[in-house]
N, C-alpha and C positions, 0 to 999 in steps of 0.2 A: 408480557414483561420479557426485557432483553438483558442480557449480562455481557458486558463488553470487558475484555482482558487485554494489558500488556499494549497500549497503543504506542507507547515510548517514543514519543516524538525525536525524531532524528536531530542529534545536534553535534557539535565537535566530537562529544564521547564517543559517539556511535562507531565513526570510522575516522580514526585520529589521523590516518596517514593517505586518508583520499584526497586527491590536489582539487584545487579549482580550476573550472568551474564544474565538474563532475560531483563535488560535494554539494554545491548549490543546487544543480539540476535534482539530485538522489533527495533533498530535503523538499524542495517543491514539489515534485509528483509525488511522495508518500504524503505529504500534506493533504494534495489534491485528490488522491485515491481515497483516504479516509474521509474527507469532508463529503465527496460524492456518495460513497457507500452509506454513512449514515443518513446523508439526505433520503438515499433512495429506501433505506430500512425505515425511516418514519414514513415516508409517501406509501409505501406497500404495505407495512405491518402494522402501523400507527399504535407502538406500546405505549400503555399507561405511565410505565414507571422504566427506567434503565439504571441499573447498577455497574460501575466499574469498579474492578477487581486488582486495583492498584498498578504500580509502574506507568503512569501517564506520562512521566519523562523518562528520557533516557540517562541523562547527568545532572538530573535536579540535586542531588546529594553532593555533587562536587562544587556547586555554584552557591560558595560560601555568603552568608548575610555579613553585616559591619560586626566588627570584634571576633569575628572567628577566621582563622587562616588555613589555608589548606596545604597540607603537606605536600603535595603533589604538584612540583612545579609545573607541568603541563596546565592546569586549570588554574592557575591563581589570576590570570589576568582576567577570569570570567568572576562575576560576583552577582552582589543582588540586583542588579539593574538589567542584568542578561536573565536571571530567573526571572524577572517582572515581564520582560518581554516572551517568555518561554510561556508564562502562564496566559498573557493575552493572546499568544498564537494558540494555544490549548482551546481557549474559551472562541476563537473564532472559528474552530473545526467544528467543535463539539456544542457548546453553549448557545451560541447564535443560531445554530441550525435548530435547536432545540424550541428557541423560544419564537421562532419562525412559526411556529404550529399553534403558539397559545398554551395556556395553562388547564384551562378547563375544555374537556372534549365531549363527555358523555353525561355527566351528571354535577350539578352544583357540587356535591358533597364529595366527587371523585376528581382529585387534581392530579394531572401529571408531573411526574417527579423525574428528577436526574440527580443521581447520588454519585459524587465521586470523591467521597472523603477516604476510601481505603487506600493507604499508603502501601507502597512496594520498597522492596531492597533498593531501586534505582532512583525511588523519591527522597528516602530517609536514609537507606543504609540497613545492617542487617546488626541487630544483637548491640553489642556493644559497642561496634563501628558507627552507631548512630551519634551525631553530634545534636546536643540539644536546640541550639538555635534554629538548624535546619527544620527539625520537627515543630517548634513553635511557628515557624514561618508556615510551614504546610497547613497546620491546625486554624491557622488564622485567616488563610485565603480560601481553605477547601472544606474546612470543618473538622470536627473531632473523629478520629479514627474509630472508635468504640460507640456504637449505637444501636437501637432497637426501634426496627419499623414494622408495622401492622399494615400487611398490604394484601387482599384477597383472603382474609383470614388464615393469613401464616406470619407467623413471628421471624422477620428476617434480623440477625444477629450479624452484626459486623465487627470484625476483631482484628487489632491491630497485631497480628503475630509476629512482622518481623522486630518490634518493641518487646513483645512478650519473650523473644528468643534470647534475650539478654539476661535472663533470669538463670541463675545459677551456671553464666557462661564465664569464664576467665579471659582477660585480657590477652589476647597474642603476642602484645609486644613484651609484657612484662609478668604475665601469669599471675595475676592477681585481681580483684575486684575492688578499684580504687575509684578515684574520680575521674570524670569524663570530660570530655572537650567542651566550652561553654559553661563550667561549673556545675557543682552538683556531684552528685555520687552516681556510680552506676545504677543503684536502686530507682533513682530518678526516671530511668529509661523505661523500666516495666512494671513499676508500682499502678501508673494509672490503669493498664490494662489488668492487673491483678486485680485493683479494687472493683472495677467494672464487674469482672467474674465474681467477686466474693459478694457482690449485692445484686447479682443477675435476676434471680429469682423475683426479687421483689420489684425491680425495675420491670421486670416482663409482665406481672401481673398488674401493676398500674398502667402499662402500655396497652395490655388487649382490653382492660377494663374500660377504659377511655374510648378506643376505637369502637367497642360494642355499644356502648352506650351512645355515642354520634350515630353510629349504623342504625340503631333503634329508635332514633330521635327521641332520647332522653336528654334530660339535663346533664350537664357534665357533673355537677357538684350538687348536693342537698342545698337548699334554701335555708338560712337560718333568719328566724325572727329577730327584731330589734327591740328590746323590752328590758325596761330598767329591773334589776333584781336586789333587793338588799343582799348584804353581806352575810347575814344568817340564814337565807333562804336556802331550803334543801335542795332545790334545782341547781343551784349553782354548782353542785357536786356531781350533777347528774349528766351523763353523756349526751351530749345534744348533736353530735355528728360521726355517723358511724361509716367508716372507708367501705367503699363498696368494692366487693369481691366476686368477680366474674365466675360463672359455672363452667364456663368453656376453656378448656386448654387447648389452644391454638398449637398446632405444630411447628417448630422451629425449623428454619433453614439458615444454617452457617455459612458466611462467606468470608473467604480468609484468602490471603496473597499466596502463601506458601503451603503446599499440599501437606494433609496430614502423613504421619509417617507410616510406611508399609514394609513388610520385606524386601531384600532385594530379589528382584526378578520378578514381581509380581506383574503380571499383564495387563496392559491397558486395552485391548480390546482391538477390533478390526478397522475403527474409523480414525487409528493413529496413523498420520500422514508420513513422517521419516521413516519410522521403523514398524512396518505392519507386523503381525503375527508370522514366527517363523514355521508354523505348520497350519494345516487346514483343521477345523474344528471336527470334534469327536460327532458321534451320532445323537448324542444328547445337547450339543451344541456348546460345549465345551472347549475352551481352547488351553494349550499346553501351559502349565503351571508348575514350576516358575520357567518364564520365557524373556531371559536378560534382553532379547533384540528389541523385543516390544514392551519395555517396562521403563518408567522413570530411573536413572541412575541415582541410587542413594550416595551421595557425595557432598562434599561442601568445601569452600575456600573462602578466598579474600571479598567481604560483603556478598556472599550468595552461598545459597544452600538450597538442595533441589527439594528436599523434603524438611518438615518438621522434626525434632528430635523426639523418640518416642514418650519421655517424659512431659514435655510440653502438649504433645497430643493428648496423652491421659489427663491431664489436666483439664484441657479444654473441655473433653468429652463428659467427664465426669460433672464439671461446674456448670455447665450449659444445661445439662438433665439426658435424661433417656427419650424424650419424645422427639429428638433430631430426625425428621424427615429426610434429610438431604444435606449435603456440603457442596459448595463449589470452589473452586480455587483457580489461581492464575500460574503465572512464574514462569512455566515450561515451554509455554508460546505452543504446544502442539495438544491435541485431544486426547485425553486418557480418561477411563471411566474403570473404576474397580469398586468392589463390595468389601468393606470393611467387617468381616465377619467375627473379629475378636472385640467389636464395642455393641452395645445394645442401643438399639434405635427401630425406629419404624421406617426405615426406608429401604430395607432389604426384602420387604415383601414376607413372604411366609417364612423365608429363610433366616430373618432376623439380620441384624447387623446394620451398618450405615452405608450409603451408596454415596460416593464420591466423584465429582466429574470435573477435571482440570479443564478450562476453557481456552479455545484456540487464542492466538493473538489477532489482533484486529488488523494489524500492518504487514505488508507484504514484503518490508525489509528485516523481519525478525526470524529469517530462517526456515519460513514454510513457506511453499509455492502456493496455498490455498487459503488465505487468512479465512477468519470466521468468527461469529459470535453464537451464543445460544439463546434460544428462545423458549421461554416458559409459559406454560397454561396453568392458571391454578382455578379449582373448585372445591370449595369447604364451606357450604353455607350454614349460618347459623340462626336456628330457629328463635321465636319470640321468647323460650325461657333459655336462651341464651347457650344451647346445647349446639355444638359443631357437628358436623356431619363426619370429622374425623374420628371425634368419640364415639358415635353410633357406629362407625364400620371397625372400631377396634373390637366391640364384641360379636362382630359378626366377620372375622377375619377367615377368609378361605371361599366366600361368595364372589361371583363376578359382577361386575357392571362394566356396561358397554362404554367404550371410549375412557375407560380408565388408564391408569399411569402405568410405569413399568411393571412388568408382569402382569397388568390387567388386574389386580388385585383391588376388591373393594377399599381398602384400608390407604390407597395409594391417593393421594388428592393433587398431585402435582403430574403434568408431564413436559417431557424436554424434548427438544427438537435443534440438532445441529444444523445452524445456515451456513454455508460457503462462500466466499467473495471470489471474483474472476481472479483468476492465475494471470497477475500483470506481468510476471516476467516471461511467461509463456507468449503473452502479447508482443511485448518486446522483440522476442526471438522471431516470431512470425514477422512484426513488421521489418526486422533485419534481412530475414529470406526476401521477402518482397522488394526491398529497396535493392538487393543483390541483383534479383531477377531483373527488375526494371531497368537497371544500369546496363545490364548484359543486353538486352533488347533493345536499347537505345544505340549502344556500340554497334551492335550487329546492322541495326537500320543506317548508322552513320557510314560505316565502311560499305555498304551494298551503294546507298545512294551516291556516296563520293565517288567510287569506282564505276559506277556505270554512267555517271555525269563525265568523267574524264574520257572514258571510252566514247561516248556517244559525240562527243565534241571533236575529238582527234582522229578516229580511225571507223571506216564501215569496209570491211572486207579489205584491210591492209592498205585502204587509199584515203588519202586527206580530203575530208569532204569541205572544209573551210580553212583559211590560211589562220595560224595564231597570230596574234597582236603583242605588242610588247609597248612599253611606255616609251621608249626611247628607240628610234629606227636604228638598225644594225645591218649594213650590207657592204660586203667587201667586192661586189660585182663591178665592173669596169662600166665607164658611161655608155648608152645606148649608140647605135650606129647612125649614121646620116639618113639611111634609107629608112630605118625604124621612126625616125625624129618627123621625116618628113609626112608618114605614112599617120601619124598621131595629130598632128598639126592639120593636116587635110579633115581628119574626122571631126575635131572638136570644132573647126572653122564651121562647118556646115551644121553642127547642133546635135550631129547624132554621130555614135560610134559606129566604125567600119567593121563588119562583122567579115572576118578574114577568110578568103575561099580554099586557103590550104587544108580544110577540114579540121578534126579535134586531134589533138596531139596523143601520143602516146603515154602510156602510164610510166615511162624511164624518163620522160621530160616533162610531167606533170599533166593533170587530168583538166581539160577545158578544151577551148578555142584558141587556135593560135599560128604560128607559121611552122609546123613542122617540116616538110620540103626535104624528107630523107636526110636526117640527121643534122641538119642545117642549125647552127648553134643559136642564129639570130632569131630563130622561133621561141627556143628556150629563154633566151633574153628577153623577149617580148612577154614573156610570162613573169618571169622571175626576178627580172632586172628591171622592172618599170619604174621611172623617176617617182610614179604615186606612191610606190613603196614606202619612200622618204618621205613624201609629202604626208601622208596617212599615220606613219608609225609603223608599218606591216612590218613585220620580222623575216628576216632572210631563210631560205630553207637551202641547203645545200650538202652535197656529200650524199650519194645513193647510199652509203652505209649507215646514215642515220648520226654521223658525230653531232652535227649540231640540228636542232630540231625546232623550230619556232623560239629561236634565239635562247634557248636552254639547252645546254650541254646536258646529255643524257651519260656521257661517260663519268662526269663528276658528281654525280647522284643529285644533282640540282633539282630535277623534276621530284624525285622523292622525298627530299626534305619539303618541296612545295605542297605536295599531296599529304604530307602528315601535319603540316601547319594547316591546311583547309580542313582535314579530317577533326582536329582538336578544336577549331571555331564552330564547325558545324555539331559537334558533340555537345560542347556547352552549350550552343543553343538550343538544342534537343532538351537537354536536361532543366533548362531555365522555364522552356515553354511547358514541360509537363510538370515542373517542381513547385514553379510559382502558384498555380491554381490549386494543388493539392495542400501546399503549406496554409492557403489561405481557408480553405474548405475545412482543414483540421483545427484551426485557431477556430473557427466560428463554432465547431462542433464543442470544442472544449469550453468557450462561453456560454454555449446555449445549454447543455447538459451537463 
């Protein structure tokens, strides 16, 4: 069995000021995170039953049905249609994934169940802030918030505590307990829950009896023979049907949204993420008490209340009975485990009291880095005489049984295990660090390759290897002399270029073969002022000081600007070459897993 608390689908009510597209990305990724986590939960754990502990939606109480107006102008444009879309969205994340694995798994009489009928304050509101049309809509689509389910020979009691909180609560606006929105009085909010508690024992007895009869393959009801009797026949007044009363009294497990009342500063234990214990445990394993840092704050506000009032808590415990083995709640978004020693129950082991666990939120957008859920294992066999193991264990309290529950006491029939989900925010931070490192590495590579390319094509030991080229010829040198023209014509007439005999030119006049001849200017012109320069668009080079080099002025910074442009183009190319395969691979992984 698994307990899921506070998925609270992200909607406009979650982050009112978050702009598009950040709001859309947040919504998409939280849905994707919960859907994949829920799918893996089923594949790996394969639970037979899943309970939701309220707050299915974040702004469910704000999306008004027809005939009911919202006093907050921010949410007036969201109505019934928007709530229906959110309901379908919830179904796509959880119900569809649940149905994917079928309803029957192990035994024809054991059906898989997913129960999401418990409302939270974000679904309905809290106390007298609940609007009756909103609650009627929630109950119509998801079911009644008060019910009893017999699972694993335990009685699971689901209780709508957000509605019960309206009992005795004055209206904060008027200070009275008058009419409420949607028609009716304030009593209409809490009366259904109060009646459920009033007849709880009878309802539980019928539910337990039916479950045990089905488990032992007995008929659900006694057979009645069809026989015509005279009105005066004594048999007509004789009882022909006796209601079946089970001998087993199965332990009760209470499921609520808002936690039970506890004194301020009651510690939640070492598994609380946001505020761990302020001190180390003592030699006997006890933590500091009170410890305000490690506790749920006892406070309330508009449409929220961190814990129930003492009066409501006492009423629930009294009417449900003293056989409560455990209480599970939500609302706080973080883990909290306390032992209510002031109540009588079987969940505290030899010390008595009732143990309560507040389950972590299932969503990574609810203020916890490591979301989670709670896994339950139940063991309470019932023999052929309808006697449960818990009843036998109560008479043998103090003995130990291998693999028992908390405290390893024999009277414990339930074990719990906190299961944590991945730290999605930490994953995003690692993604961001990896992105920065990758971009930095690509930038360094671009600078190195661009710089080395420029140096390789322009300089080697301070000398030009190849003449630069430009798209347009640029030459201010005078035309060649008749002697140079005659030599070239004779060379090309014979089909071969004449190799000059004057030897190689010096570094001052250029590197190559030409007519040096002791500073003869014609030798320089033979290399630098060749008419072929104009024909092939070869750039001119002049001025030994380097004022003009390859047609680009160094003094005016043109070369630097050209290098930056080349560097930007190369960097963009490298980013695309690396980024496109990574994005395609990530999209495939998202769709595949």
